[in-house]
ROTORVO-648198 format. One record per residue: residue in one letter; y, z, x of N, C-alpha, C in turn. Coordinates in Angstrom, 1 decimal, padded with zeros to 4 digits. Atoms other than C-alpha are relative to their C-alpha. Example, Ala and Ser with C-alpha at 12.3 -4.5 7.8 and 13.67 -1.06 7.14 Angstrom:
! ROTORVO-648198
<rec type="a" n_yy="-001.2" n_zz="000.0" n_xx="000.9" ca_yy="-004.5" ca_zz="007.8" ca_xx="012.3" c_yy="001.2" c_zz="000.0" c_xx="000.9"/>
<rec type="s" n_yy="-001.1" n_zz="000.0" n_xx="-000.9" ca_yy="-001.1" ca_zz="007.1" ca_xx="013.7" c_yy="001.1" c_zz="000.8" c_xx="-000.8"/>
! end
This chain:
! ROTORVO-648198
<rec type="m" n_yy="000.5" n_zz="-000.6" n_xx="001.1" ca_yy="093.1" ca_zz="044.7" ca_xx="101.7" c_yy="001.1" c_zz="000.3" c_xx="-001.0"/>
<rec type="r" n_yy="-001.0" n_zz="-000.3" n_xx="001.0" ca_yy="095.0" ca_zz="045.1" ca_xx="098.4" c_yy="-000.5" c_zz="001.2" c_xx="-000.8"/>
<rec type="i" n_yy="000.3" n_zz="-001.2" n_xx="000.8" ca_yy="095.1" ca_zz="048.1" ca_xx="096.0" c_yy="000.1" c_zz="-000.4" c_xx="-001.5"/>
<rec type="g" n_yy="-000.1" n_zz="000.3" n_xx="001.5" ca_yy="094.4" ca_zz="047.9" ca_xx="092.2" c_yy="-000.6" c_zz="001.1" c_xx="-000.8"/>
<rec type="q" n_yy="000.7" n_zz="-000.9" n_xx="000.9" ca_yy="093.4" ca_zz="049.9" ca_xx="089.2" c_yy="-000.9" c_zz="-000.7" c_xx="-001.0"/>
<rec type="v" n_yy="000.9" n_zz="000.6" n_xx="000.9" ca_yy="090.4" ca_zz="049.1" ca_xx="087.2" c_yy="000.4" c_zz="000.2" c_xx="-001.5"/>
<rec type="i" n_yy="-000.5" n_zz="-000.1" n_xx="001.4" ca_yy="091.5" ca_zz="048.4" ca_xx="083.6" c_yy="-001.1" c_zz="-000.5" c_xx="-001.0"/>
<rec type="g" n_yy="001.1" n_zz="000.5" n_xx="000.9" ca_yy="088.2" ca_zz="047.0" ca_xx="082.1" c_yy="-001.1" c_zz="-000.5" c_xx="000.7"/>
<rec type="k" n_yy="001.2" n_zz="000.6" n_xx="-000.6" ca_yy="084.9" ca_zz="045.4" ca_xx="082.7" c_yy="-000.3" c_zz="-001.3" c_xx="-000.7"/>
<rec type="v" n_yy="000.4" n_zz="001.3" n_xx="000.5" ca_yy="083.4" ca_zz="041.9" ca_xx="082.1" c_yy="-001.5" c_zz="000.1" c_xx="-000.3"/>
<rec type="t" n_yy="001.4" n_zz="000.1" n_xx="000.4" ca_yy="080.1" ca_zz="041.4" ca_xx="080.2" c_yy="-000.3" c_zz="-001.4" c_xx="000.0"/>
<rec type="m" n_yy="000.4" n_zz="001.4" n_xx="000.0" ca_yy="078.2" ca_zz="038.2" ca_xx="080.8" c_yy="-001.5" c_zz="000.0" c_xx="-000.3"/>
<rec type="n" n_yy="001.4" n_zz="000.2" n_xx="000.3" ca_yy="074.8" ca_zz="036.9" ca_xx="079.7" c_yy="-000.8" c_zz="-000.4" c_xx="001.2"/>
<rec type="i" n_yy="000.7" n_zz="000.6" n_xx="-001.2" ca_yy="073.9" ca_zz="035.0" ca_xx="082.9" c_yy="000.8" c_zz="000.3" c_xx="001.2"/>
<rec type="q" n_yy="-000.7" n_zz="-000.2" n_xx="-001.3" ca_yy="074.8" ca_zz="035.9" ca_xx="086.5" c_yy="-000.7" c_zz="-000.6" c_xx="001.1"/>
<rec type="e" n_yy="000.5" n_zz="000.5" n_xx="-001.2" ca_yy="074.3" ca_zz="034.3" ca_xx="089.8" c_yy="-000.9" c_zz="001.0" c_xx="000.7"/>
<rec type="e" n_yy="001.0" n_zz="-000.9" n_xx="-000.6" ca_yy="071.2" ca_zz="035.8" ca_xx="091.6" c_yy="000.6" c_zz="000.8" c_xx="001.1"/>
<rec type="a" n_yy="-000.6" n_zz="-000.7" n_xx="-001.1" ca_yy="073.3" ca_zz="036.8" ca_xx="094.6" c_yy="000.7" c_zz="001.2" c_xx="-000.4"/>
<rec type="f" n_yy="-000.8" n_zz="-001.1" n_xx="000.5" ca_yy="075.2" ca_zz="039.2" ca_xx="092.4" c_yy="-000.8" c_zz="001.1" c_xx="-000.6"/>
<rec type="h" n_yy="000.9" n_zz="-001.0" n_xx="000.6" ca_yy="072.2" ca_zz="041.3" ca_xx="091.4" c_yy="000.4" c_zz="001.4" c_xx="000.4"/>
<rec type="g" n_yy="-000.3" n_zz="-001.4" n_xx="-000.4" ca_yy="072.9" ca_zz="045.0" ca_xx="091.2" c_yy="001.5" c_zz="000.3" c_xx="-000.1"/>
<rec type="g" n_yy="-001.4" n_zz="-000.3" n_xx="000.1" ca_yy="076.7" ca_zz="044.7" ca_xx="090.7" c_yy="000.5" c_zz="-000.4" c_xx="-001.3"/>
<rec type="r" n_yy="-000.7" n_zz="000.3" n_xx="001.3" ca_yy="079.2" ca_zz="044.1" ca_xx="087.9" c_yy="001.4" c_zz="-000.5" c_xx="000.3"/>
<rec type="w" n_yy="-001.3" n_zz="000.6" n_xx="-000.1" ca_yy="082.5" ca_zz="042.5" ca_xx="087.3" c_yy="001.0" c_zz="000.9" c_xx="-000.7"/>
<rec type="l" n_yy="-001.0" n_zz="-000.9" n_xx="000.6" ca_yy="085.7" ca_zz="044.5" ca_xx="086.7" c_yy="001.3" c_zz="-000.8" c_xx="-000.1"/>
<rec type="v" n_yy="-001.4" n_zz="000.5" n_xx="000.1" ca_yy="089.2" ca_zz="043.6" ca_xx="085.5" c_yy="000.9" c_zz="001.0" c_xx="000.7"/>
<rec type="v" n_yy="-000.8" n_zz="-000.9" n_xx="-000.9" ca_yy="091.7" ca_zz="045.0" ca_xx="088.0" c_yy="001.4" c_zz="-000.5" c_xx="-000.1"/>
<rec type="n" n_yy="-001.4" n_zz="000.2" n_xx="000.0" ca_yy="095.4" ca_zz="045.3" ca_xx="087.8" c_yy="000.6" c_zz="000.4" c_xx="001.4"/>
<rec type="p" n_yy="-000.5" n_zz="-000.3" n_xx="-001.3" ca_yy="097.0" ca_zz="045.0" ca_xx="091.3" c_yy="001.2" c_zz="001.1" c_xx="-000.1"/>
<rec type="v" n_yy="-001.0" n_zz="-001.1" n_xx="000.0" ca_yy="099.3" ca_zz="048.0" ca_xx="092.2" c_yy="001.1" c_zz="-000.4" c_xx="001.0"/>
<rec type="d" n_yy="-001.2" n_zz="000.3" n_xx="-000.8" ca_yy="102.8" ca_zz="047.3" ca_xx="093.6" c_yy="000.2" c_zz="001.2" c_xx="001.0"/>
<rec type="t" n_yy="-000.3" n_zz="-001.1" n_xx="-001.0" ca_yy="104.0" ca_zz="049.3" ca_xx="096.7" c_yy="000.7" c_zz="001.2" c_xx="-000.6"/>
<rec type="e" n_yy="-000.8" n_zz="-001.2" n_xx="000.5" ca_yy="106.4" ca_zz="051.4" ca_xx="094.6" c_yy="-000.9" c_zz="000.8" c_xx="-001.0"/>
<rec type="q" n_yy="000.9" n_zz="-000.7" n_xx="001.0" ca_yy="103.4" ca_zz="052.4" ca_xx="092.3" c_yy="-001.1" c_zz="000.8" c_xx="000.8"/>
<rec type="i" n_yy="001.2" n_zz="-000.5" n_xx="-000.7" ca_yy="101.0" ca_zz="053.5" ca_xx="095.1" c_yy="000.0" c_zz="001.6" c_xx="-000.1"/>
<rec type="n" n_yy="000.1" n_zz="-001.4" n_xx="-000.1" ca_yy="102.0" ca_zz="057.2" ca_xx="095.3" c_yy="-000.2" c_zz="000.6" c_xx="-001.4"/>
<rec type="t" n_yy="000.2" n_zz="-000.6" n_xx="001.3" ca_yy="101.8" ca_zz="057.7" ca_xx="091.5" c_yy="-001.2" c_zz="-000.6" c_xx="-000.8"/>
<rec type="c" n_yy="001.1" n_zz="000.7" n_xx="000.8" ca_yy="098.9" ca_zz="055.4" ca_xx="090.5" c_yy="-001.2" c_zz="000.9" c_xx="-000.3"/>
<rec type="i" n_yy="001.1" n_zz="-000.8" n_xx="000.3" ca_yy="096.3" ca_zz="058.1" ca_xx="090.7" c_yy="000.3" c_zz="001.0" c_xx="-001.1"/>
<rec type="s" n_yy="-000.3" n_zz="-000.9" n_xx="001.0" ca_yy="098.1" ca_zz="060.6" ca_xx="088.5" c_yy="000.4" c_zz="-000.6" c_xx="-001.3"/>
<rec type="q" n_yy="-000.4" n_zz="000.7" n_xx="001.2" ca_yy="099.4" ca_zz="058.1" ca_xx="086.0" c_yy="-000.3" c_zz="-001.5" c_xx="000.1"/>
<rec type="p" n_yy="000.4" n_zz="001.4" n_xx="-000.1" ca_yy="098.2" ca_zz="054.6" ca_xx="085.2" c_yy="001.3" c_zz="-000.9" c_xx="000.3"/>
<rec type="p" n_yy="-001.1" n_zz="000.9" n_xx="-000.3" ca_yy="100.5" ca_zz="051.9" ca_xx="086.7" c_yy="000.3" c_zz="-000.9" c_xx="-001.2"/>
<rec type="s" n_yy="-000.3" n_zz="001.0" n_xx="001.0" ca_yy="102.4" ca_zz="049.8" ca_xx="084.3" c_yy="-000.4" c_zz="-001.4" c_xx="000.5"/>
<rec type="l" n_yy="000.4" n_zz="001.4" n_xx="-000.4" ca_yy="101.6" ca_zz="046.1" ca_xx="084.3" c_yy="001.0" c_zz="-000.5" c_xx="001.0"/>
<rec type="t" n_yy="-000.9" n_zz="000.5" n_xx="-001.1" ca_yy="102.9" ca_zz="044.4" ca_xx="087.4" c_yy="000.3" c_zz="-001.5" c_xx="-000.3"/>
<rec type="k" n_yy="-000.3" n_zz="001.4" n_xx="000.1" ca_yy="104.3" ca_zz="040.9" ca_xx="087.8" c_yy="-001.2" c_zz="-000.8" c_xx="000.4"/>
<rec type="q" n_yy="001.2" n_zz="000.7" n_xx="-000.4" ca_yy="100.9" ca_zz="039.9" ca_xx="089.3" c_yy="-001.0" c_zz="000.0" c_xx="-001.1"/>
<rec type="s" n_yy="001.1" n_zz="000.1" n_xx="001.0" ca_yy="098.1" ca_zz="038.7" ca_xx="087.1" c_yy="-001.1" c_zz="000.9" c_xx="000.3"/>
<rec type="s" n_yy="001.2" n_zz="-000.8" n_xx="-000.2" ca_yy="095.0" ca_zz="040.9" ca_xx="086.6" c_yy="-001.0" c_zz="-000.9" c_xx="000.6"/>
<rec type="l" n_yy="001.0" n_zz="000.8" n_xx="-000.7" ca_yy="092.0" ca_zz="039.8" ca_xx="088.6" c_yy="-001.4" c_zz="000.5" c_xx="-000.5"/>
<rec type="i" n_yy="001.4" n_zz="-000.3" n_xx="000.2" ca_yy="088.2" ca_zz="039.7" ca_xx="088.0" c_yy="-000.6" c_zz="000.2" c_xx="001.4"/>
<rec type="i" n_yy="000.4" n_zz="-000.4" n_xx="-001.3" ca_yy="086.6" ca_zz="041.5" ca_xx="090.9" c_yy="-001.5" c_zz="000.4" c_xx="-000.1"/>
<rec type="y" n_yy="001.4" n_zz="-000.4" n_xx="000.0" ca_yy="082.9" ca_zz="041.9" ca_xx="091.8" c_yy="-000.1" c_zz="001.4" c_xx="000.6"/>
<rec type="d" n_yy="000.1" n_zz="-001.4" n_xx="-000.5" ca_yy="081.9" ca_zz="045.6" ca_xx="092.3" c_yy="-001.4" c_zz="000.4" c_xx="000.1"/>
<rec type="n" n_yy="001.3" n_zz="-000.6" n_xx="-000.2" ca_yy="078.8" ca_zz="047.0" ca_xx="093.8" c_yy="000.0" c_zz="001.4" c_xx="000.6"/>
<rec type="i" n_yy="-000.1" n_zz="-001.4" n_xx="-000.6" ca_yy="080.1" ca_zz="050.4" ca_xx="094.8" c_yy="000.2" c_zz="001.0" c_xx="-001.2"/>
<rec type="g" n_yy="000.0" n_zz="-000.9" n_xx="001.1" ca_yy="080.3" ca_zz="051.9" ca_xx="091.3" c_yy="001.4" c_zz="000.4" c_xx="-000.6"/>
<rec type="a" n_yy="-001.3" n_zz="-000.3" n_xx="000.5" ca_yy="084.0" ca_zz="051.8" ca_xx="090.4" c_yy="000.0" c_zz="000.0" c_xx="-001.5"/>
<rec type="g" n_yy="000.0" n_zz="000.0" n_xx="001.4" ca_yy="084.8" ca_zz="052.6" ca_xx="086.8" c_yy="001.5" c_zz="-000.1" c_xx="-000.5"/>
<rec type="e" n_yy="-001.3" n_zz="000.2" n_xx="000.6" ca_yy="087.7" ca_zz="052.2" ca_xx="084.4" c_yy="001.0" c_zz="001.2" c_xx="000.4"/>
<rec type="g" n_yy="-001.0" n_zz="-001.0" n_xx="-000.4" ca_yy="090.8" ca_zz="054.0" ca_xx="085.6" c_yy="000.0" c_zz="000.3" c_xx="001.5"/>
<rec type="d" n_yy="000.0" n_zz="-000.2" n_xx="-001.5" ca_yy="089.7" ca_zz="054.1" ca_xx="089.3" c_yy="001.0" c_zz="-000.8" c_xx="000.7"/>
<rec type="i" n_yy="-000.8" n_zz="000.8" n_xx="-000.9" ca_yy="092.0" ca_zz="053.0" ca_xx="092.0" c_yy="-000.9" c_zz="-000.5" c_xx="001.2"/>
<rec type="i" n_yy="000.9" n_zz="000.6" n_xx="-001.0" ca_yy="090.2" ca_zz="050.6" ca_xx="094.4" c_yy="000.7" c_zz="-000.8" c_xx="001.0"/>
<rec type="g" n_yy="-000.4" n_zz="000.9" n_xx="-001.0" ca_yy="090.7" ca_zz="048.7" ca_xx="097.5" c_yy="-000.8" c_zz="-001.3" c_xx="-000.1"/>
<rec type="f" n_yy="000.7" n_zz="001.2" n_xx="000.2" ca_yy="089.7" ca_zz="045.0" ca_xx="097.3" c_yy="000.5" c_zz="-001.1" c_xx="001.0"/>
<rec type="v" n_yy="-000.4" n_zz="001.2" n_xx="-000.8" ca_yy="089.8" ca_zz="041.8" ca_xx="099.4" c_yy="-000.3" c_zz="-001.2" c_xx="-000.8"/>
<rec type="e" n_yy="000.2" n_zz="001.3" n_xx="000.7" ca_yy="090.0" ca_zz="038.2" ca_xx="098.3" c_yy="-000.3" c_zz="-001.0" c_xx="001.1"/>
<rec type="g" n_yy="000.2" n_zz="001.1" n_xx="-000.9" ca_yy="089.1" ca_zz="034.9" ca_xx="099.8" c_yy="-001.3" c_zz="000.1" c_xx="000.8"/>
<rec type="a" n_yy="001.1" n_zz="000.0" n_xx="-000.9" ca_yy="086.7" ca_zz="034.4" ca_xx="102.7" c_yy="-000.6" c_zz="001.4" c_xx="000.3"/>
<rec type="e" n_yy="000.5" n_zz="-001.4" n_xx="-000.3" ca_yy="086.5" ca_zz="038.1" ca_xx="103.4" c_yy="-000.9" c_zz="000.6" c_xx="-001.1"/>
<rec type="a" n_yy="000.8" n_zz="-000.5" n_xx="001.1" ca_yy="085.0" ca_zz="038.7" ca_xx="100.0" c_yy="-001.4" c_zz="-000.5" c_xx="000.1"/>
<rec type="t" n_yy="001.4" n_zz="000.5" n_xx="-000.1" ca_yy="081.9" ca_zz="036.7" ca_xx="100.9" c_yy="-000.7" c_zz="000.6" c_xx="001.2"/>
<rec type="a" n_yy="000.6" n_zz="-000.6" n_xx="-001.2" ca_yy="081.2" ca_zz="038.7" ca_xx="104.1" c_yy="-001.2" c_zz="000.8" c_xx="-000.3"/>
<rec type="p" n_yy="001.2" n_zz="-000.9" n_xx="000.2" ca_yy="078.7" ca_zz="041.2" ca_xx="102.5" c_yy="-001.2" c_zz="-000.8" c_xx="-000.4"/>
<rec type="f" n_yy="001.2" n_zz="000.7" n_xx="000.5" ca_yy="076.4" ca_zz="038.4" ca_xx="101.3" c_yy="-000.6" c_zz="-000.8" c_xx="001.1"/>
<rec type="d" n_yy="000.8" n_zz="000.7" n_xx="-001.1" ca_yy="073.7" ca_zz="036.6" ca_xx="103.4" c_yy="000.4" c_zz="-001.5" c_xx="000.0"/>
<rec type="g" n_yy="-000.2" n_zz="001.4" n_xx="000.0" ca_yy="074.4" ca_zz="033.1" ca_xx="102.3" c_yy="001.3" c_zz="-000.3" c_xx="-000.7"/>
<rec type="p" n_yy="-001.2" n_zz="000.4" n_xx="000.7" ca_yy="077.2" ca_zz="031.1" ca_xx="100.7" c_yy="000.0" c_zz="000.5" c_xx="-001.5"/>
<rec type="t" n_yy="-000.1" n_zz="-000.6" n_xx="001.3" ca_yy="078.3" ca_zz="032.9" ca_xx="097.5" c_yy="001.3" c_zz="-000.3" c_xx="-000.7"/>
<rec type="p" n_yy="-001.2" n_zz="000.4" n_xx="000.8" ca_yy="080.7" ca_zz="031.8" ca_xx="094.8" c_yy="000.8" c_zz="001.3" c_xx="-000.4"/>
<rec type="i" n_yy="-000.7" n_zz="-001.2" n_xx="000.3" ca_yy="083.1" ca_zz="034.8" ca_xx="094.9" c_yy="001.5" c_zz="-000.1" c_xx="000.5"/>
<rec type="d" n_yy="-001.4" n_zz="000.1" n_xx="-000.4" ca_yy="086.9" ca_zz="035.2" ca_xx="095.0" c_yy="000.5" c_zz="001.4" c_xx="000.5"/>
<rec type="a" n_yy="-000.5" n_zz="-001.3" n_xx="-000.4" ca_yy="087.3" ca_zz="039.0" ca_xx="095.3" c_yy="-001.1" c_zz="001.1" c_xx="-000.2"/>
<rec type="i" n_yy="001.0" n_zz="-001.0" n_xx="000.1" ca_yy="085.2" ca_zz="042.1" ca_xx="095.9" c_yy="000.6" c_zz="001.4" c_xx="000.3"/>
<rec type="s" n_yy="-000.5" n_zz="-001.4" n_xx="-000.3" ca_yy="085.8" ca_zz="045.9" ca_xx="095.8" c_yy="-000.6" c_zz="000.6" c_xx="001.2"/>
<rec type="l" n_yy="000.5" n_zz="-000.6" n_xx="-001.3" ca_yy="085.5" ca_zz="047.8" ca_xx="099.1" c_yy="000.1" c_zz="001.5" c_xx="000.0"/>
<rec type="a" n_yy="-000.2" n_zz="-001.4" n_xx="-000.1" ca_yy="086.7" ca_zz="051.3" ca_xx="098.4" c_yy="000.5" c_zz="000.6" c_xx="-001.3"/>
<rec type="i" n_yy="-000.5" n_zz="-000.8" n_xx="001.1" ca_yy="087.4" ca_zz="053.9" ca_xx="095.7" c_yy="000.8" c_zz="001.1" c_xx="000.6"/>
<rec type="f" n_yy="-000.9" n_zz="-000.9" n_xx="-000.6" ca_yy="090.4" ca_zz="056.0" ca_xx="096.5" c_yy="000.0" c_zz="001.3" c_xx="-000.8"/>
<rec type="d" n_yy="-000.2" n_zz="-001.3" n_xx="000.6" ca_yy="090.6" ca_zz="059.8" ca_xx="095.8" c_yy="001.4" c_zz="000.3" c_xx="000.0"/>
<rec type="t" n_yy="-001.5" n_zz="-000.2" n_xx="-000.1" ca_yy="094.2" ca_zz="060.1" ca_xx="097.0" c_yy="000.6" c_zz="-001.1" c_xx="000.8"/>
<rec type="l" n_yy="-000.7" n_zz="001.0" n_xx="-000.7" ca_yy="096.8" ca_zz="057.8" ca_xx="098.3" c_yy="001.4" c_zz="000.6" c_xx="000.3"/>
<rec type="k" n_yy="-001.4" n_zz="-000.4" n_xx="-000.4" ca_yy="100.1" ca_zz="058.5" ca_xx="100.2" c_yy="000.6" c_zz="-001.2" c_xx="000.8"/>
<rec type="y" n_yy="-000.7" n_zz="001.1" n_xx="-000.6" ca_yy="102.5" ca_zz="055.7" ca_xx="101.1" c_yy="001.4" c_zz="000.4" c_xx="000.3"/>
<rec type="t" n_yy="-001.4" n_zz="-000.2" n_xx="-000.4" ca_yy="105.7" ca_zz="056.0" ca_xx="103.1" c_yy="000.5" c_zz="-001.4" c_xx="000.4"/>
<rec type="a" n_yy="-000.5" n_zz="001.3" n_xx="-000.4" ca_yy="107.8" ca_zz="052.8" ca_xx="103.3" c_yy="000.6" c_zz="000.1" c_xx="001.4"/>
<rec type="p" n_yy="-000.6" n_zz="000.0" n_xx="-001.3" ca_yy="108.8" ca_zz="051.8" ca_xx="106.8" c_yy="001.5" c_zz="000.0" c_xx="000.0"/>
<rec type="a" n_yy="-001.4" n_zz="-000.1" n_xx="-000.1" ca_yy="112.3" ca_zz="052.6" ca_xx="107.9" c_yy="000.6" c_zz="-001.4" c_xx="000.4"/>
<rec type="n" n_yy="-000.6" n_zz="001.2" n_xx="-000.3" ca_yy="114.7" ca_zz="049.7" ca_xx="108.0" c_yy="000.8" c_zz="000.0" c_xx="001.3"/>
! end
Protein backbone atom coordinates (compact mmCIF):
# COMPACT_ATOMS: atom_id res chain seq x y z
CA UNK A 1 0.00 0.00 0.00
CA UNK A 2 1.16 3.52 -0.78
CA UNK A 3 0.09 6.83 0.77
CA UNK A 4 -1.11 9.89 -1.12
CA UNK A 5 -3.10 13.10 -0.80
CA UNK A 6 -6.21 13.76 -2.87
CA UNK A 7 -5.63 16.94 -4.89
CA UNK A 8 -8.63 16.85 -7.22
CA UNK A 9 -11.31 14.79 -8.91
CA UNK A 10 -12.01 13.60 -12.45
CA UNK A 11 -15.32 14.18 -14.19
CA UNK A 12 -16.35 11.92 -17.07
CA UNK A 13 -19.42 11.42 -19.22
CA UNK A 14 -19.29 7.63 -19.58
CA UNK A 15 -17.95 5.12 -17.09
CA UNK A 16 -17.48 1.34 -17.18
CA UNK A 17 -20.46 -0.37 -15.48
CA UNK A 18 -18.17 -2.15 -12.99
CA UNK A 19 -17.31 1.25 -11.48
CA UNK A 20 -20.91 2.18 -10.61
CA UNK A 21 -21.10 4.01 -7.28
CA UNK A 22 -17.52 5.26 -7.20
CA UNK A 23 -15.53 8.16 -8.57
CA UNK A 24 -12.06 8.98 -9.81
CA UNK A 25 -9.60 11.11 -7.84
CA UNK A 26 -6.31 12.79 -8.67
CA UNK A 27 -3.80 11.76 -5.98
CA UNK A 28 -0.32 13.07 -5.26
CA UNK A 29 1.87 10.32 -3.70
CA UNK A 30 3.48 11.24 -0.35
CA UNK A 31 7.21 10.63 0.16
CA UNK A 32 8.43 9.05 3.41
CA UNK A 33 9.83 12.37 4.69
CA UNK A 34 6.36 13.96 4.26
CA UNK A 35 4.31 11.30 6.11
CA UNK A 36 4.41 12.89 9.57
CA UNK A 37 3.41 16.35 8.31
CA UNK A 38 1.03 15.60 5.42
CA UNK A 39 -2.15 15.77 7.54
CA UNK A 40 -1.36 19.17 9.08
CA UNK A 41 0.04 20.74 5.91
CA UNK A 42 -0.38 19.74 2.27
CA UNK A 43 2.70 17.99 0.92
CA UNK A 44 4.63 19.78 -1.77
CA UNK A 45 4.73 18.09 -5.14
CA UNK A 46 6.91 15.01 -5.15
CA UNK A 47 9.20 13.68 -7.84
CA UNK A 48 6.50 11.08 -8.54
CA UNK A 49 3.69 11.80 -10.99
CA UNK A 50 0.14 12.25 -9.75
CA UNK A 51 -2.17 9.27 -10.21
CA UNK A 52 -5.81 8.78 -11.14
CA UNK A 53 -7.32 6.45 -8.52
CA UNK A 54 -10.77 4.84 -8.29
CA UNK A 55 -12.47 5.65 -4.98
CA UNK A 56 -15.58 4.04 -3.53
CA UNK A 57 -14.93 4.87 0.14
CA UNK A 58 -15.74 8.60 -0.01
CA UNK A 59 -12.35 10.33 0.07
CA UNK A 60 -12.38 14.02 -0.72
CA UNK A 61 -9.97 16.75 -1.68
CA UNK A 62 -7.22 17.16 0.91
CA UNK A 63 -7.71 13.68 2.44
CA UNK A 64 -4.70 11.44 3.00
CA UNK A 65 -5.45 7.97 1.64
CA UNK A 66 -3.89 4.56 1.34
CA UNK A 67 -4.05 3.03 -2.14
CA UNK A 68 -2.85 -0.01 -4.04
CA UNK A 69 -1.91 -0.42 -7.66
CA UNK A 70 -1.76 -3.26 -10.16
CA UNK A 71 -3.39 -6.66 -9.68
CA UNK A 72 -4.30 -5.89 -6.05
CA UNK A 73 -6.50 -3.03 -7.27
CA UNK A 74 -8.79 -5.47 -9.10
CA UNK A 75 -9.40 -7.67 -6.02
CA UNK A 76 -12.64 -5.95 -4.86
CA UNK A 77 -14.35 -6.60 -8.20
CA UNK A 78 -16.15 -9.80 -9.23
CA UNK A 79 -14.82 -10.04 -12.76
CA UNK A 80 -11.95 -8.68 -14.82
CA UNK A 81 -11.97 -4.91 -14.40
CA UNK A 82 -9.83 -2.31 -16.20
CA UNK A 83 -8.26 -0.53 -13.23
CA UNK A 84 -4.74 0.49 -12.21
CA UNK A 85 -5.24 1.89 -8.68
CA UNK A 86 -7.92 1.94 -5.96
CA UNK A 87 -8.21 3.71 -2.59
CA UNK A 88 -8.38 1.48 0.49
CA UNK A 89 -8.21 3.77 3.52
CA UNK A 90 -8.68 7.35 4.66
CA UNK A 91 -6.19 8.22 7.40
CA UNK A 92 -7.06 10.41 10.40
CA UNK A 93 -3.50 10.39 11.79
CA UNK A 94 -0.15 9.04 10.68
CA UNK A 95 3.13 8.55 12.55
CA UNK A 96 6.24 7.24 10.84
CA UNK A 97 9.61 6.48 12.41
CA UNK A 98 12.43 5.65 10.03
CA UNK A 99 14.22 2.37 10.75
CA UNK A 100 17.60 2.69 12.48
CA UNK A 101 20.62 2.06 10.27
